[in-house]
Every structure is written in structure tokens, then in C-alpha cells.
FILOKE-699131 format. One line per 10 residues: number of its first residue (from 1); their letters; for each residue x, y, z of N, C-alpha, C. Coordinates in steps of 0.1 Angstrom, whole numbers, padded with zeros to 4 digits. Example, Ala and Ser with C-alpha at 12.3 -4.5 7.8 and 13.67 -1.06 7.14 Angstrom:
1> as> 0132/-0057/0078/0123/-0045/0078/0132/-0033/0078  0128/-0022/0071/0137/-0011/0071/0129/0000/0079
END
This chain:
1> fsdvapcvwy> 1576/1079/1432/1591/1078/1432/1594/1064/1433  1606/1060/1427/1610/1045/1426/1616/1042/1439  1620/1051/1449/1626/1048/1461/1618/1051/1473  1605/1052/1471/1595/1054/1482/1585/1043/1480  1585/1033/1490/1578/1022/1490/1563/1027/1493  1552/1019/1490/1538/1024/1491/1534/1023/1507  1543/1017/1515/1537/1015/1529/1549/1018/1539  1556/1029/1537/1567/1032/1547/1562/1045/1555  1570/1047/1566/1566/1057/1575/1565/1072/1569  1571/1073/1557/1572/1087/1551/1565/1088/1538
11> tqavawmaeq> 1558/1077/1534/1551/1076/1520/1540/1087/1518  1531/1087/1529/1521/1098/1527/1526/1113/1527  1535/1115/1534/1542/1128/1536/1549/1132/1522  1555/1123/1516/1562/1126/1502/1551/1127/1491  1541/1120/1492/1529/1120/1483/1522/1134/1485  1521/1139/1497/1515/1152/1500/1523/1163/1494  1537/1162/1495/1545/1173/1491/1546/1171/1474  1545/1159/1468/1543/1160/1454/1530/1166/1449  1520/1163/1457/1506/1167/1452/1505/1184/1453  1512/1188/1463/1511/1203/1465/1522/1210/1456
21> gitlkttgsf> 1530/1202/1449/1539/1210/1440/1551/1215/1448  1553/1208/1460/1565/1214/1468/1578/1207/1463  1577/1196/1458/1590/1189/1453/1591/1194/1438  1603/1195/1434/1606/1199/1420/1602/1187/1410  1601/1176/1414/1599/1165/1404/1589/1156/1412  1582/1147/1404/1573/1137/1410/1575/1124/1406  1586/1121/1397/1589/1108/1392/1603/1106/1395  1607/1095/1392/1622/1090/1395/1625/1087/1409  1636/1093/1415/1638/1090/1428/1636/1102/1436  1634/1100/1449/1632/1110/1459/1644/1113/1468
31> gpkkgitngq> 1651/1102/1471/1662/1102/1479/1659/1105/1494  1650/1096/1500/1645/1097/1514/1656/1097/1523  1666/1089/1521/1676/1088/1531/1688/1098/1530  1686/1107/1521/1697/1118/1517/1694/1129/1529  1705/1135/1532/1702/1146/1541/1696/1158/1533  1690/1166/1540/1684/1179/1533/1693/1190/1536  1695/1198/1525/1705/1209/1527/1698/1223/1529  1706/1233/1532/1699/1245/1534/1691/1250/1521  1698/1248/1509/1692/1251/1497/1678/1244/1495  1679/1231/1497/1666/1223/1496/1656/1227/1507
41> larlmwgfmd> 1660/1230/1519/1651/1234/1529/1644/1247/1526  1651/1256/1519/1647/1269/1515/1635/1267/1505  1638/1257/1495/1630/1254/1484/1616/1248/1491  1618/1239/1500/1607/1232/1507/1598/1243/1513  1604/1252/1521/1596/1260/1530/1589/1271/1519  1595/1275/1510/1591/1284/1499/1578/1278/1493  1580/1266/1491/1568/1258/1483/1556/1258/1493  1559/1256/1507/1548/1256/1516/1539/1268/1514  1545/1280/1512/1539/1292/1509/1535/1295/1496  1534/1287/1487/1529/1288/1473/1539/1295/1465
51> apgslpdhqf> 1552/1294/1468/1562/1300/1460/1560/1315/1454  1558/1324/1466/1557/1337/1462/1569/1343/1456  1566/1351/1446/1577/1358/1437/1577/1374/1438  1585/1380/1430/1586/1394/1430/1592/1400/1442  1603/1394/1447/1609/1398/1459/1623/1404/1456  1628/1412/1465/1641/1417/1462/1651/1406/1462  1661/1408/1454/1672/1399/1453/1681/1397/1466  1684/1385/1471/1693/1384/1482/1708/1388/1478  1716/1389/1488/1730/1393/1485/1740/1382/1487  1734/1369/1489/1744/1358/1492/1754/1355/1479
61> tdipanaayn> 1766/1353/1482/1776/1352/1471/1777/1337/1467  1772/1327/1475/1774/1314/1473/1763/1306/1466  1753/1315/1461/1741/1309/1454/1742/1314/1440  1742/1303/1430/1742/1307/1416/1728/1313/1412  1728/1322/1402/1716/1327/1398/1705/1319/1394  1710/1307/1388/1701/1298/1382/1698/1286/1392  1701/1287/1404/1700/1277/1413/1684/1275/1416  1680/1263/1418/1665/1260/1419/1659/1266/1432  1668/1270/1440/1664/1276/1454/1666/1290/1454  1670/1297/1444/1674/1311/1444/1662/1320/1449
71> davdwmvaqg> 1652/1318/1442/1639/1326/1445/1634/1323/1460  1637/1309/1464/1632/1305/1477/1641/1313/1489  1654/1316/1485/1661/1323/1496/1658/1338/1496  1655/1343/1483/1650/1356/1483/1637/1358/1493  1629/1348/1492/1617/1349/1501/1620/1346/1516  1629/1337/1519/1634/1335/1533/1640/1350/1539  1648/1356/1531/1652/1369/1535/1643/1379/1537  1633/1380/1528/1622/1389/1530/1613/1386/1541  1612/1372/1547/1604/1368/1557/1611/1370/1570  1625/1374/1569/1632/1373/1581/1637/1361/1587
81> lvndgttvsp> 1637/1351/1579/1640/1337/1582/1655/1334/1582  1662/1341/1575/1676/1342/1574/1681/1356/1572  1693/1359/1576/1698/1372/1574/1706/1374/1561  1704/1384/1555/1711/1386/1541/1724/1390/1542  1734/1380/1545/1748/1380/1547/1755/1378/1534  1766/1372/1535/1774/1371/1523/1773/1356/1518  1771/1346/1528/1769/1332/1524/1758/1325/1532  1751/1316/1525/1740/1308/1531/1744/1294/1532  1756/1290/1527/1759/1275/1526/1747/1266/1521  1744/1268/1509/1733/1261/1503/1734/1244/1503
91> krqvnrgrvl> 1746/1240/1504/1748/1226/1503/1752/1219/1516  1752/1228/1527/1754/1222/1540/1740/1215/1545  1743/1204/1551/1730/1197/1556/1725/1205/1569  1713/1203/1571/1706/1210/1582/1704/1199/1593  1701/1204/1606/1699/1196/1616/1684/1198/1621  1678/1189/1629/1665/1190/1634/1662/1202/1641  1671/1209/1649/1669/1220/1656/1667/1232/1646  1674/1233/1636/1672/1244/1626/1658/1243/1619  1655/1230/1614/1643/1228/1607/1631/1233/1616  1631/1228/1628/1621/1231/1637/1620/1246/1640
101> nllwqlagsp> 1631/1252/1642/1631/1266/1645/1625/1274/1632  1628/1269/1620/1623/1277/1609/1608/1275/1608  1604/1261/1609/1588/1259/1608/1582/1266/1620  1587/1268/1632/1581/1276/1641/1580/1290/1638  1591/1296/1633/1591/1309/1629/1579/1312/1617  1577/1302/1608/1568/1303/1597/1553/1303/1603  1552/1296/1614/1540/1295/1621/1537/1307/1629  1545/1317/1630/1544/1329/1637/1551/1329/1651  1559/1321/1654/1566/1319/1666/1556/1320/1678  1547/1310/1678/1538/1310/1688/1542/1304/1702
111> epaedltipd> 1537/1308/1713/1542/1304/1725/1537/1290/1726  1547/1280/1730/1542/1266/1732/1532/1265/1743  1522/1256/1742/1514/1254/1753/1519/1251/1766  1530/1243/1766/1537/1240/1778/1551/1240/1776  1559/1243/1787/1573/1242/1787/1577/1228/1790  1582/1221/1780/1586/1208/1782/1600/1207/1786  1604/1195/1794/1616/1192/1798/1621/1182/1789  1629/1185/1779/1635/1176/1768/1651/1176/1772  1655/1163/1776/1668/1163/1781/1680/1168/1772  1678/1168/1759/1689/1173/1751/1686/1186/1745
121> vseaapfada> 1677/1193/1751/1674/1206/1746/1675/1216/1758  1684/1224/1758/1687/1234/1769/1678/1245/1767  1673/1250/1779/1664/1261/1779/1670/1275/1773  1684/1274/1771/1690/1285/1765/1692/1283/1751  1689/1272/1745/1690/1270/1732/1682/1280/1722  1687/1282/1711/1678/1292/1703/1666/1286/1697  1666/1273/1697/1653/1265/1692/1646/1259/1702  1648/1263/1716/1641/1258/1728/1625/1258/1725  1621/1272/1724/1607/1273/1722/1600/1265/1709  1609/1266/1699/1605/1258/1687/1604/1244/1690
131> adwavdtgvv> 1612/1238/1697/1612/1224/1701/1599/1220/1709  1596/1229/1719/1585/1226/1727/1572/1228/1718  1572/1238/1710/1560/1240/1700/1558/1227/1692  1569/1223/1686/1570/1212/1675/1564/1199/1682  1568/1196/1695/1565/1184/1701/1549/1186/1705  1546/1197/1710/1532/1200/1713/1522/1198/1703  1526/1204/1691/1517/1205/1681/1518/1192/1671  1526/1182/1675/1528/1171/1666/1536/1172/1655  1544/1183/1652/1553/1184/1641/1564/1173/1643  1567/1171/1654/1577/1159/1657/1573/1153/1669
141> sllpdgtlrp> 1578/1140/1672/1576/1133/1683/1589/1131/1691  1589/1131/1704/1603/1127/1710/1606/1112/1706  1618/1109/1706/1623/1097/1703/1620/1087/1716  1620/1074/1714/1616/1065/1725/1624/1067/1739  1637/1073/1738/1644/1076/1749/1640/1089/1755  1630/1096/1750/1627/1109/1756/1635/1120/1748  1644/1119/1740/1652/1129/1734/1647/1134/1721  1652/1146/1717/1647/1151/1704/1659/1151/1694  1671/1150/1697/1683/1149/1690/1683/1160/1680  1682/1173/1685/1682/1185/1678/1694/1189/1668
151> rskvtraqaa> 1706/1182/1671/1717/1183/1664/1719/1173/1654  1710/1163/1653/1710/1152/1642/1707/1158/1629  1713/1153/1619/1710/1157/1605/1696/1152/1601  1690/1160/1593/1675/1157/1587/1676/1151/1575  1670/1140/1573/1669/1134/1560/1657/1140/1550  1656/1138/1539/1644/1144/1531/1632/1138/1536  1631/1125/1539/1619/1118/1544/1616/1124/1557  1625/1127/1566/1621/1134/1579/1615/1147/1577  1622/1155/1568/1617/1169/1566/1603/1169/1560  1599/1159/1551/1586/1157/1546/1576/1155/1557
161> vmadhgridv> 1580/1144/1565/1570/1141/1577/1570/1153/1586  1579/1160/1590/1578/1171/1599/1567/1181/1592  1568/1184/1580/1561/1193/1574/1546/1188/1574  1544/1176/1569/1531/1169/1568/1525/1167/1582  1531/1161/1591/1526/1160/1605/1520/1172/1611  1527/1183/1609/1522/1194/1615/1513/1202/1605  1511/1198/1593/1504/1204/1583/1508/1219/1584  1520/1222/1581/1525/1235/1583/1517/1244/1575  1511/1241/1564/1503/1252/1558/1492/1255/1566  1486/1247/1573/1474/1250/1583/1479/1257/1593
171> lvnnag> 1491/1253/1600/1496/1261/1612/1499/1274/1607  1505/1277/1597/1510/1290/1591/1495/1299/1590  1486/1293/1583/1474/1301/1580/1466/1303/1593  1467/1296/1603/1460/1299/1615/1470/1306/1625  1482/1309/1622/1490/1317/1632/1485/1331/1632  1485/1336/1644/1482/1351/1647/1468/1352/1645
END
């Protein structure tokens, strides 16, 4: 990719995604600083699972039939990762808490090895166990100030690194 330098913190993760066929293209620009949207996240996660097909169609009204993530959303509904409502907001950017929660669910929602105290993650947060699991398994690291910033938007580079650091394909295959 023209916008991924050979030695930046996300180079290997982006290369891994391209090698695995998880990205739709492998040349041109990747857009590492752009936020990842619900539609792109669906496509990314579906790609982790080798893009399974032959699934019932979702009922979301805000996803065009020809969208690159249409089949991915079908898969997410079938996996129980999203509820089949009327809208999924495919162009809305996602935050760290949502990404970690979905990756944790893909891995089988395992109990974290320890209950961490993360200052900006309430024990009552819907992604609290996912945050503990993600830090414990190395999917993410706490920031230098000890926070996770679960409400911060996720860039495409960050999403690639989260996936690669945790080797989600390995975590999913070893879940359960």
C-alpha cells in the first residue's frame, strides 16, 4: 500500500490482513488513519472466518444489496454478533470497546484470566469482560497512562493491529 511505510507500528498487521485476503484490495492506499466503520468492521471480522457464505439474508434496511459488507452482515447476524433489526449504521465509525467486544465474542466469550482494574472501564460496562480479556491476551495494551479509552474511535491501522496481535484466527480456533 502506498500509505503504509515499511517500518511503522502497523505494517506487519496490514501485511497479514492482505496475505489472508481480509482486505478487499492489496494495492493503492489502505487509509490507516481513517476510522473503521461498522460495515468495514463486519467485512474484517467475516474475513477472519474465511468469508463463509450461504447464510440467510439480514433484514437491515440501510445496507444496499451490492455493498461489499452485505454477506459479512449476514454472517454477523447468524453468529449472534448483531441483532437483526432495521438498521446497522454501516457508515458509523466504531470505538475500541465495540471492536474488543466483538473480537471477544468471536473467541467464544472466554472468562478473562484476571479481573483487571482499568480506570476508564466500569465493571458494569457491556464490554468490561472483553476489555479484561483483550488486555490479558495481548489483543490490546493499556495506554501509558493505564487507560484503555474504550470510547475512542478505532482507525483502520488500529483494527488491523488488534486482530494481528491477538491472532484472532488462532484465538477463535482455540476457543471452547
